[in-house]
Every structure is written in structure tokens, then in C-alpha cells.
C-alpha positions in Angstrom: -5.6 188.2 115.4 -8.7 188.4 113.0 -11.1 185.9 111.6 -11.2 186.3 108.0 -13.4 184.1 105.3 -14.0 181.0 107.3 -10.3 180.6 109.3 -8.2 182.8 111.9 -5.9 184.5 110.8 -2.2 186.0 112.2 -0.8 189.9 112.0 -3.1 193.0 111.1 -2.9 192.8 107.2 -5.8 192.2 105.5 -5.6 191.7 101.4 -8.6 192.7 99.3 -8.7 193.4 95.8 -8.5 196.9 94.5 -11.7 196.7 92.9 -13.7 195.5 96.2 -16.8 197.5 96.5 -15.9 197.4 100.7 -12.8 199.2 100.0 -13.6 201.8 96.9 -17.1 202.8 98.7 -17.4 201.6 102.6 -19.8 198.8 101.4 -20.0 196.9 104.1 -22.3 196.6 107.1 -21.5 195.8 111.2 -21.8 195.5 114.8 -19.7 196.0 117.3 -20.1 194.1 120.6 -18.9 194.2 124.5 -17.9 190.3 125.8 -18.9 189.5 129.2 -17.3 186.2 130.8 -15.6 185.1 128.1 -18.3 184.4 125.6 -21.3 185.0 123.8 -23.9 183.3 126.1 -23.8 186.0 128.7 -27.1 187.9 128.3 -25.3 190.9 128.6 -23.1 190.2 125.2 -26.6 190.3 123.4 -25.1 187.9 121.0 -28.7 187.2 119.5 -29.4 191.2 119.2 -26.2 192.0 117.3 -26.9 188.8 114.9 -30.4 190.4 114.3 -28.9 193.6 113.4 -26.9 191.9 111.0 -29.2 189.5 109.5 -31.6 192.9 109.1 -29.2 194.8 107.5 -27.9 192.0 105.1 -32.2 192.0 104.2 -32.6 195.7 103.6 -29.2 196.3 101.5 -30.3 192.8 99.5 -26.6 191.4 100.3 -25.4 187.9 100.0 -26.2 186.1 103.6 -22.9 185.1 105.5 -23.0 181.1 106.4 -24.2 182.7 109.8 -22.9 178.8 111.6 -19.5 179.9 110.7 -20.0 183.2 111.3 -20.9 182.7 115.0 -17.9 179.7 115.3 -15.6 183.1 114.5 -17.2 185.0 117.0 -16.9 182.7 120.0 -13.2 182.2 118.7 -12.8 185.4 119.3 -14.7 186.3 122.2 -12.3 183.9 124.2 -9.5 185.8 123.0 -11.1 189.7 123.4 -13.2 191.9 125.2 -14.5 193.9 122.3 -15.2 192.0 118.6 -16.1 194.1 115.6 -18.3 191.5 112.9 -18.0 193.0 109.4 -20.3 191.2 106.7 -19.0 192.2 103.0 -21.7 192.1 100.2 -20.6 189.1 98.7 -21.0 187.2 101.9 -17.7 187.4 103.1 -17.0 187.7 107.2 -14.7 189.8 109.1 -14.1 189.5 113.0 -11.6 191.6 114.9 -11.2 192.3 118.8 -9.9 194.8 120.7 -10.0 196.1 124.2 -11.5 198.4 126.4 -10.3 201.6 126.5 -8.1 201.8 129.1 -9.9 205.0 131.0 -12.8 204.1 130.9 -13.9 203.4 134.4 -12.6 206.8 135.1 -14.5 208.5 131.9 -17.8 206.7 134.1 -17.1 208.1 137.3 -15.6 211.3 136.0 -17.4 212.1 132.7 -16.0 213.4 129.1 -15.7 216.4 127.3 -17.5 216.3 123.7 -17.9 218.7 120.9 -21.5 219.7 118.9 -20.8 219.0 115.3 -23.2 220.4 113.1 -22.4 220.4 109.4 -22.9 218.3 106.1 -19.6 217.0 106.4 -20.4 215.2 109.9 -23.7 213.8 108.4 -24.0 210.2 108.8 -25.5 208.6 105.4 -28.3 206.0 106.4 -28.2 206.5 109.8 -30.8 203.5 110.5 -27.7 201.2 109.4 -24.4 200.5 110.7 -22.4 200.4 107.3 -18.9 201.0 106.4 -19.6 204.3 105.2 -18.5 206.3 108.4 -16.8 208.9 107.3 -19.0 211.6 108.7 -18.8 210.4 112.1 -15.1 209.8 111.9 -14.2 213.2 111.1 -16.5 214.7 114.0 -14.3 212.4 116.3 -11.3 213.5 114.7 -12.0 217.3 115.0 -12.9 216.9 118.6 -10.3 215.1 119.7 -8.0 218.1 118.2 -9.5 220.3 120.8 -9.2 218.2 124.0 -12.7 216.5 123.6 -13.4 212.6 123.5 -17.1 212.2 121.9 -19.0 214.1 119.3 -22.4 215.3 119.5 -24.0 215.1 115.8 -26.6 218.0 115.2 -28.6 218.5 112.2 -29.1 221.6 110.0 -31.9 222.6 112.5 -29.8 222.6 115.4 -31.1 219.7 116.5 -28.7 217.1 118.9 -28.9 213.5 117.7 -26.6 211.3 118.7 -22.7 211.0 119.4 -20.6 209.8 116.7 -20.3 206.4 118.8 -23.6 206.7 120.8 -27.4 207.6 122.0 -27.3 210.6 124.0 -29.3 210.6 127.6 -30.1 213.8 129.5 -31.3 213.6 133.0 -33.7 216.9 134.1 -37.0 217.7 135.7 -36.3 214.1 137.7 -37.2 212.2 134.2 -34.5 210.5 131.5 -34.7 212.0 127.9 -33.3 210.2 124.6 -33.9 211.8 121.1 -36.4 209.5 119.0 -35.8 207.1 116.1 -37.6 209.3 113.8 -35.0 211.9 114.7 -33.0 209.8 111.8 -30.7 208.1 114.4 -29.1 204.6 114.7 -31.6 202.2 116.8 -28.6 201.2 119.2 -28.6 197.8 121.0 -28.1 199.4 124.1 -30.3 202.2 123.4 -33.2 199.6 123.3 -31.8 197.8 126.3 -31.4 200.9 128.3 -34.9 202.5 127.7 -36.3 198.5 128.6 -34.8 198.5 131.9 -35.6 202.1 133.4 -39.3 201.8 131.7 -39.6 198.1 133.8 -38.3 200.4 136.9 -41.1 202.6 136.5 -38.6 205.4 135.5 -40.3 208.3 133.0 -37.9 208.1 129.6 -39.7 210.7 127.3 -38.5 210.5 123.9 -38.6 213.8 122.2 -36.7 215.8 119.6 -33.6 217.5 120.8 -33.6 221.5 120.2 -31.2 223.8 122.1 -34.7 224.6 124.4 -34.8 221.5 125.2 -30.9 220.8 126.2 -30.8 223.7 128.0 -33.4 222.5 131.0 -31.1 219.4 131.6 -29.1 218.9 134.8 -26.8 215.9 133.1 -26.4 214.7 130.2 -24.5 210.9 128.8 -24.0 208.7 126.2 -24.3 204.8 125.4 -23.1 202.0 123.3 -23.0 198.6 123.4 -19.2 198.6 125.0 -19.0 201.6 127.0 -22.2 201.2 128.5 -23.6 204.3 129.9 -20.5 207.4 130.2 -22.0 211.1 131.5 -20.7 213.7 129.6 -19.1 216.5 131.8 -18.5 219.4 129.2 -20.2 220.5 125.8 -17.9 222.6 123.8 -18.9 224.6 120.6 -16.2 225.5 117.6 -16.2 229.0 118.1 -16.3 231.4 115.0 -13.9 233.7 113.7 -12.3 236.3 116.4 -14.5 234.4 118.7 -13.9 232.2 121.7 -14.9 228.8 122.5 -18.1 228.4 123.5 -18.9 225.4 126.9 -21.6 224.1 128.5 -21.2 222.3 131.9 -23.2 219.2 133.2 -23.0 218.2 137.1 -26.4 216.6 137.9 -28.0 213.1 137.2 -24.8 211.4 138.5 -26.7 209.4 140.6 -29.5 208.6 138.2 -26.9 207.6 135.7 -24.9 205.3 138.6 -28.6 203.7 138.9 -29.0 202.5 135.1 -25.8 201.5 135.0 -26.1 199.4 137.8 -29.4 197.6 136.1 -26.9 196.9 133.0 -24.5 194.9 135.5 -27.7 193.0 136.8 -29.0 191.3 133.4 
């Protein structure tokens, strides 16, 4: 079940033209949101912020705007059926809305943490990281490599060795009694989950340092996590670094900051 071009469609297949720019070049923009309480009105769903993201992307790309009222109708329809929605806009104003479930093991991930792979190299780079476009090949490749090595998430690293973000979310570090996160100026997505967590933490009087993540800074962290609008906040318990020729896999473990992470996650649930 999905919503396309103003109507509900059954099945899992979508017909598009062979010359469609969305198919040929990934010429789409999208946002992914978690539905709380079966609708768009719960403040944790952040529907208004996701709508603003789409509107901003359409303006930045110079594309035809969709029928926003019809888009919201479709989102309300699928929100009654799915916990996670992806709203995709095409350059000519078409709208595709799909739904899915949360990861089955999300609660375990939030409690025990996950393993992530450091993904460094030009093939993993995001094109125009400030926007969520359909050209997501780099992060997708990073996730494929991570999963081949038994990891769940991938951490994108620039040519200078700075940690930027994960393939699906924002990085958070806990160390020296404060939170750390890479700044937007590093070339990362201005995530909706990131913005919410920053605001919640600072309203509680917690210090959050926005600073580029060079290896020496990361080495000072006791805890590590990532966030997005779907999974909320998930600890990263171990980071893998791909081995070179005739080398063993390098690993770094993070076991601290779990109490601070639990507090931050509880603030999200209280919205």
C-alpha cells in the first residue's frame, strides 16, 4: 500500500517512465518521519518540521511544488496504517508516500547499542549533504559494506579524517560531562532529530559543544550515539575500522554515557 499521484495504490510496484529523471538520476527529495499515536498531530511526529524540510528543498532545487493539501491528505491516510512514512517529491510535483515498520530490534539497539563501521573514501560521500535527495548512493554503499562486516550503521568520514555523521543520522558524543556533535558547517544534514535533541538538551541546561570531530577529539569520548527522526537515539557500542592489506580489523569500544543517553531519550518521549 502506498500513495502516488493523489491516490492510494495497492501492492509494492510503481510504474514510471524510462526517461523519468527520478529514475535515471535520483532527482527526488524526501523526508522520513516516525508516526506517533497513529496520526500527524502528535508533537513527536514533527509533521510541521518535515513539511518545512520538503518546502525548503523544493525552493532550493527550483522544482515544481506539489499540491501540499493533497500531500497532507495522503500522509494522514498512510499514517493510520504505518509507523514510519517516507514522503518523496519528484521534480514535476508528483508525490510518492510509502510506509514501513520500525526495526524489529529497535528496543534492543537502544538498550545494548550497535556496531558501526568507519566509512572513508570518495565513494561514500554524500552529494549536497544539506538536502535529502534521492541521490543517496554514497551512504547506501557505506551501509552495504558495514553489514558485510557485521555492523548495523556506518560513520561517514571526510578526506581530512573528520567524522561527519552516520549513513542515516546525526552523531553524538558524551565526554567530560557534556554532549558533543559535529557542526552544520562540517557539511552534514541539518536533521530534524538533531535540532530537537539540541533544543531539548539546552533547555535542560546541558552543555552541547558543536565542534568538528577530529580523531583526537573522538578519542576523548566515553560514549557514542546516533539519532534520527525514526530511531530517536541509539548508542554505538563499538566502531570498526576496515583493515588494510595483511592487517586485522581495528575496533574501539564505547561503554560510557548510557545514563545521559537514557535521560536525553526520555526527554524526546515527553514532548
